[in-house]
Each structure stands twice: as structure tokens, then as C-alpha cells.
C-alpha positions as CSV (number, residue, x, y, z in Angstrom):
1,M,-1.1,34.3,-5.9
2,A,2.2,33.9,-4.1
3,R,3.0,30.5,-2.4
4,R,5.3,30.2,0.9
5,P,7.8,27.6,1.5
6,P,7.5,24.9,3.7
7,R,8.4,26.2,7.3
8,R,12.5,25.8,7.8
9,G,12.3,24.0,11.8
10,R,8.4,22.5,12.7
11,A,7.1,22.5,16.0
12,D,8.3,19.2,17.0
13,G,11.9,19.9,16.9
14,G,12.4,18.6,13.4
15,D,13.7,20.9,10.6
16,V,12.9,20.4,6.3
17,A,16.0,23.0,5.8
18,A,17.6,20.5,4.1
19,S,14.9,18.3,2.2
20,E,15.1,17.2,-1.1
21,Y,11.2,17.3,-1.3
22,F,11.1,20.7,-1.1
23,A,14.0,21.6,-2.9
24,S,12.9,22.0,-6.3
25,A,10.0,25.5,-6.4
26,P,6.3,24.7,-6.6
27,P,4.3,23.1,-7.7
28,R,5.0,19.7,-7.7
29,I,3.7,16.6,-9.9
30,L,3.2,13.4,-7.5
31,A,2.5,10.4,-9.9
32,H,0.1,8.7,-8.3
33,R,0.8,4.9,-7.7
34,G,3.5,6.0,-10.7
35,L,1.9,6.8,-14.1
36,A,0.1,3.3,-14.6
37,L,-0.9,3.6,-18.4
38,A,0.9,0.7,-19.9
39,A,2.1,-0.9,-16.3
40,P,0.4,-1.4,-12.7
41,E,0.1,1.0,-10.3
42,N,2.7,0.3,-7.1
43,T,5.5,-0.9,-9.6
44,L,8.6,-0.6,-10.7
45,L,8.0,0.4,-14.1
46,A,5.1,2.3,-13.2
47,F,7.4,5.2,-11.2
48,L,10.1,4.8,-14.1
49,S,7.9,5.4,-16.6
50,A,6.7,8.5,-14.4
51,L,10.0,9.2,-14.2
52,A,11.4,9.1,-17.9
53,L,9.2,12.0,-18.4
54,G,10.7,13.8,-16.4
55,V,8.1,13.8,-13.2
56,T,10.3,14.4,-9.5
57,H,7.4,13.3,-6.8
58,L,5.9,9.8,-7.2
59,E,3.3,8.7,-4.7
60,T,3.0,5.2,-2.6
61,D,1.4,3.2,-0.3
62,V,3.1,1.1,2.4
63,Q,1.3,-2.4,3.3
64,V,3.7,-5.2,5.0
65,S,3.8,-8.4,4.0
66,R,3.4,-11.8,6.8
67,D,7.5,-11.7,6.7
68,G,7.7,-7.9,8.2
69,V,8.7,-6.6,5.0
70,A,7.0,-2.6,4.0
71,V,5.4,-3.9,0.0
72,L,4.5,-1.0,-2.2
73,A,0.8,-1.1,-2.6
74,H,-2.5,0.6,-2.4
75,D,-5.4,-2.3,-1.3
76,A,-4.9,-4.7,2.4
77,D,-5.6,-7.5,-0.3
78,L,-5.2,-8.3,-3.9
79,A,-8.8,-9.2,-4.8
80,R,-9.1,-5.4,-7.1
81,L,-5.5,-6.6,-8.6
82,V,-5.4,-10.1,-9.6
83,G,-8.8,-11.4,-8.4
84,R,-7.9,-13.2,-5.0
85,A,-9.0,-13.0,-2.0
86,S,-6.0,-12.9,0.1
87,R,-4.4,-10.5,2.5
88,I,-0.8,-9.2,1.6
89,D,-0.6,-9.6,4.9
90,E,-0.9,-12.8,4.9
91,L,1.7,-13.6,2.5
92,T,5.9,-13.5,2.6
93,V,7.6,-11.4,0.2
94,A,8.7,-14.7,-1.9
95,E,4.6,-15.6,-2.2
96,L,3.9,-12.5,-3.4
97,K,7.4,-11.7,-6.2
98,R,5.1,-15.2,-7.6
99,I,2.6,-13.0,-8.4
100,D,2.2,-11.5,-11.9
101,L,0.8,-8.2,-11.9
102,G,0.8,-8.2,-15.4
103,A,3.7,-6.1,-18.0
104,G,6.3,-8.2,-16.7
105,Q,5.6,-6.4,-12.9
106,T,5.5,-7.9,-9.6
107,F,5.2,-6.5,-6.0
108,A,7.8,-3.9,-5.0
109,T,9.4,-3.8,-2.0
110,L,10.1,0.1,-0.2
111,A,13.6,-0.3,0.0
112,E,13.2,-2.2,-4.2
113,A,12.6,1.5,-5.4
114,L,14.5,3.7,-2.7
115,D,17.3,1.9,-4.4
116,T,16.4,1.7,-7.7
117,F,15.5,5.2,-8.1
118,P,17.3,6.9,-6.2
119,E,17.2,10.4,-7.0
120,A,13.2,10.3,-7.0
121,C,11.2,12.0,-4.1
122,F,9.0,9.8,-2.8
123,N,6.0,10.6,-0.8
124,I,4.7,7.5,1.8
125,D,1.3,7.1,2.9
126,L,0.8,4.1,6.0
127,K,-2.1,2.4,5.0
128,A,-1.5,-0.9,8.0
129,P,-1.0,-0.9,11.4
130,G,2.3,-3.0,11.1
131,S,3.6,-0.9,8.2
132,V,5.6,2.1,10.1
133,G,8.3,-0.4,11.8
134,P,9.5,-2.1,8.0
135,A,9.3,1.7,6.4
136,V,11.5,3.3,9.0
137,A,14.0,0.4,8.6
138,A,14.1,0.8,4.7
139,I,13.7,4.6,4.9
140,L,16.6,4.8,6.9
141,A,18.6,1.6,5.2
142,A,18.4,4.2,2.1
143,R,19.2,7.0,3.8
144,A,16.6,8.6,2.1
145,T,15.1,10.6,5.3
146,T,15.5,14.1,3.3
147,R,13.8,12.9,-0.1
148,V,11.0,11.6,1.6
149,L,7.3,13.0,3.1
150,V,5.7,10.3,5.2
151,T,2.2,10.2,6.3
152,S,-1.0,8.0,7.1
153,F,-4.7,8.8,7.8
154,S,-3.6,7.3,10.7
155,E,-2.1,10.5,13.3
156,S,-0.8,7.6,15.9
157,R,1.1,6.1,12.6
158,R,2.4,9.0,11.6
159,R,3.6,10.3,15.0
160,A,5.3,6.9,14.9
161,A,7.1,6.9,11.7
162,I,8.3,10.7,12.8
163,R,9.8,9.7,15.9
164,E,12.0,7.5,13.8
165,L,13.2,10.1,10.6
166,A,14.5,12.6,12.3
167,G,13.7,15.2,10.2
168,V,11.3,14.0,7.6
169,A,8.9,15.8,5.8
170,T,5.5,15.2,6.7
171,S,1.3,15.9,5.7
172,A,-1.2,15.9,8.1
173,S,-3.2,13.1,9.3
174,A,-7.0,12.8,8.4
175,A,-8.1,14.2,11.9
176,T,-5.3,16.8,11.7
177,M,-6.8,18.0,8.4
178,I,-10.5,18.1,9.7
179,L,-9.5,20.4,12.6
180,A,-7.5,22.9,10.5
181,L,-9.9,23.3,7.1
182,A,-12.7,23.9,9.8
183,A,-10.2,26.6,11.7
184,A,-9.8,27.9,8.1
185,K,-13.4,27.7,7.1
186,L,-13.9,30.3,10.5
187,G,-11.2,32.6,9.8
188,L,-9.6,31.0,13.1
189,R,-5.8,32.0,11.6
190,P,-4.0,30.9,14.8
191,L,-5.7,27.8,15.7
192,V,-4.9,26.8,11.3
193,R,-1.6,27.9,13.0
194,R,-1.7,25.0,16.1
195,A,-2.9,22.2,14.3
196,L,-0.3,22.9,10.9
197,A,2.6,23.2,13.7
198,A,4.0,20.3,13.3
199,V,3.3,19.6,9.4
200,D,5.0,20.7,6.3
201,A,2.1,20.0,4.1
202,V,-1.9,19.5,3.8
203,Q,-3.0,16.6,0.5
204,V,-6.6,17.1,0.5
205,P,-8.8,15.9,-2.3
206,E,-10.9,19.0,-4.0
207,A,-14.2,18.1,-1.6
208,L,-15.2,16.1,1.0
209,R,-18.4,14.9,1.7
210,G,-20.2,18.1,-0.3
211,I,-17.8,20.4,1.7
212,R,-15.2,22.4,-0.6
213,V,-12.2,22.2,1.2
214,V,-10.0,23.7,-1.4
215,T,-11.1,27.8,-1.6
216,P,-8.9,31.1,-2.1
217,R,-9.4,31.1,1.5
218,T,-8.6,27.7,2.6
219,I,-5.1,27.9,0.4
220,R,-4.2,31.0,2.1
221,A,-5.0,29.8,5.3
222,F,-2.6,26.6,4.6
223,H,0.1,29.2,3.1
224,D,0.0,31.7,6.1
225,A,0.9,28.5,8.1
226,G,3.4,28.2,6.8
227,V,1.9,24.5,4.9
228,E,1.9,23.4,1.4
229,I,-1.3,22.3,-0.1
230,H,-1.9,18.9,-3.0
231,V,-4.6,17.8,-4.0
232,W,-5.4,14.4,-4.8
233,T,-6.1,12.8,-6.8
234,V,-7.2,15.2,-10.0
235,N,-6.6,13.9,-13.9
236,D,-9.0,16.4,-15.8
237,E,-6.5,18.5,-18.0
238,G,-9.2,21.6,-16.8
239,D,-9.5,20.4,-13.0
240,I,-5.8,20.8,-12.5
241,E,-5.5,23.9,-15.1
242,R,-7.4,25.5,-12.4
243,L,-6.2,24.4,-9.3
244,L,-2.8,25.8,-10.2
245,E,-4.3,29.3,-11.1
246,L,-5.9,29.0,-7.4
247,G,-2.3,28.1,-6.1
248,V,-2.9,24.9,-4.6
249,D,1.0,23.8,-4.7
250,G,0.8,20.3,-6.0
251,I,-1.0,17.9,-8.0
252,V,-1.7,14.6,-6.7
253,T,-2.3,12.6,-10.3
254,D,-2.5,8.9,-12.0
255,R,-1.7,11.6,-15.3
256,S,1.4,12.6,-14.9
257,D,2.3,13.0,-18.5
258,L,-0.8,15.7,-18.6
259,A,0.1,17.2,-15.8
260,L,3.8,17.5,-16.9
261,Q,2.6,19.5,-19.7
262,I,0.0,22.1,-18.3
263,V,3.0,22.9,-15.6
264,K,5.7,23.0,-18.5
265,K,3.1,24.9,-20.7
266,R,2.1,27.5,-18.0
267,L,5.8,28.0,-17.6
268,I,7.0,29.1,-20.5
269,V,3.3,31.5,-21.2
270,R,5.1,33.6,-18.0
271,E,8.6,33.6,-19.6
């Protein structure tokens, strides 16, 4: 199935023509919180583990510390990671750095990740209401605008970030995605294009509350709107192969090692 490249100029005035994030041809493998097989998720070691295999895109999440620093963590608290009830926004970066996450790792800041891996593309999900300013500051300081995609389930949070990051790549928020999906299901292609006019990708689960999100019809509608479709979080080899065959542009996965092998095998077969 033919894929359309991301648009070169967005309706919001942004321009992704020089975006490193979309420089390579799809499909893209997005290492979900890095590769956390022998390393804790969202740590420098997890990112290094994925990059060492040849992965180019890293998916991560941003919370904010008590002293206003963008910290890489999915959860707002420490319960799942280290069994503590403390919230990340209750602790300073110095305090977070003293927490042992295992494998010699601790919490990483967004600035550290961008500086440590200057060639990597980052998919950044702004989780916390206060994360926009610190994340924008870290991206600008690292001169990383062209190699990141900024997203959030919150449309206001997403908009606030892209206002400060001229031309940055971005994907649809939850509300925008629901509108675009409903329009795609009804065959209302002009409405899909209007809904997605200010984004470069949609990042979705394969199904949501029993409704199939990723179908040949929705893929065609999203591609017709000039955006890529990335599916999360897909870890089964059969599912990865099936979604790639359908024509999705990216796989967000905890098993970037397996996904990368599948992509390479598909390329060999086609050659």
C-alpha cells in the first residue's frame, strides 16, 4: 500500500520540510521508553540499548520535577518503578537522581537524553500539565527541534508546546484523533483533512474501547490527509507483520529488537 509523506507546510504555519524526524523512509520503529529488556524503562541505558541495534526513533514521556526540570518518566509517581508513593513533582532533580532504578540507572532529564544521543529522533509525550515549559527549554537548548516530535493527549498542552517550537513535528491529541477517526469511519475525507491539518502524524492503538482504529479505510483516509499513522504499543511479531502489511508508517513497541528484524526481513524479501 502506498504511503504519503508528511506534509511540507502545515495549516498552523509550521514547516516540517527539514525535519530529521521524517527524513528516513517509513516504516519507523519507535522504541517505547527505549528497549527495557535489560535496562529500566526511560533511562539512558534503555535508549542506548535500542540505538545500539540500529533503531533511530525513541519514544519517551516527560514529567516535571519540583524544581521545574523536564524528567523522563511515564508515571506521575514512583509506585510502579520503586514502590514509593511519592510524586515526581514533589521531588527535585537531585532527589530523583539518588533513586536507584536498577542496572545502575536513575532518572534522566530530557536535556541529558537529547545531549547524550544527538543523532537520535525523539517522540516526546508531554504527560504533566507543567511539563511544557521545561520540555520546550530543553529542546531549544539542545537545538533539537528538527529531530523531535512533540505530542500530548491534551490538545492545549500540545498547542502550547508547538507555539514555542517553530516547525516542530507533532501528532494529534486525543480529541483531534477521535474527530478524525469518526470522520474517517464515515468516509468524510474533507473533514479528516481539516481535523488533521495542523499535525504530521496520528499515533493510535489498534483498537479503542472495542472499536477498530486501524483499518484499510482509516489508513487510506489518514494518508490522504498527508499524515503518517503510528500504532502503539505492539509487541507481538505477528501483529507487527500484519500492521506493516496493512501500510502503517510506524510501530511503537517495547520489542524494538524484534520489530527491527521484521522490517529488515521485509526489505530483503522485496529486494
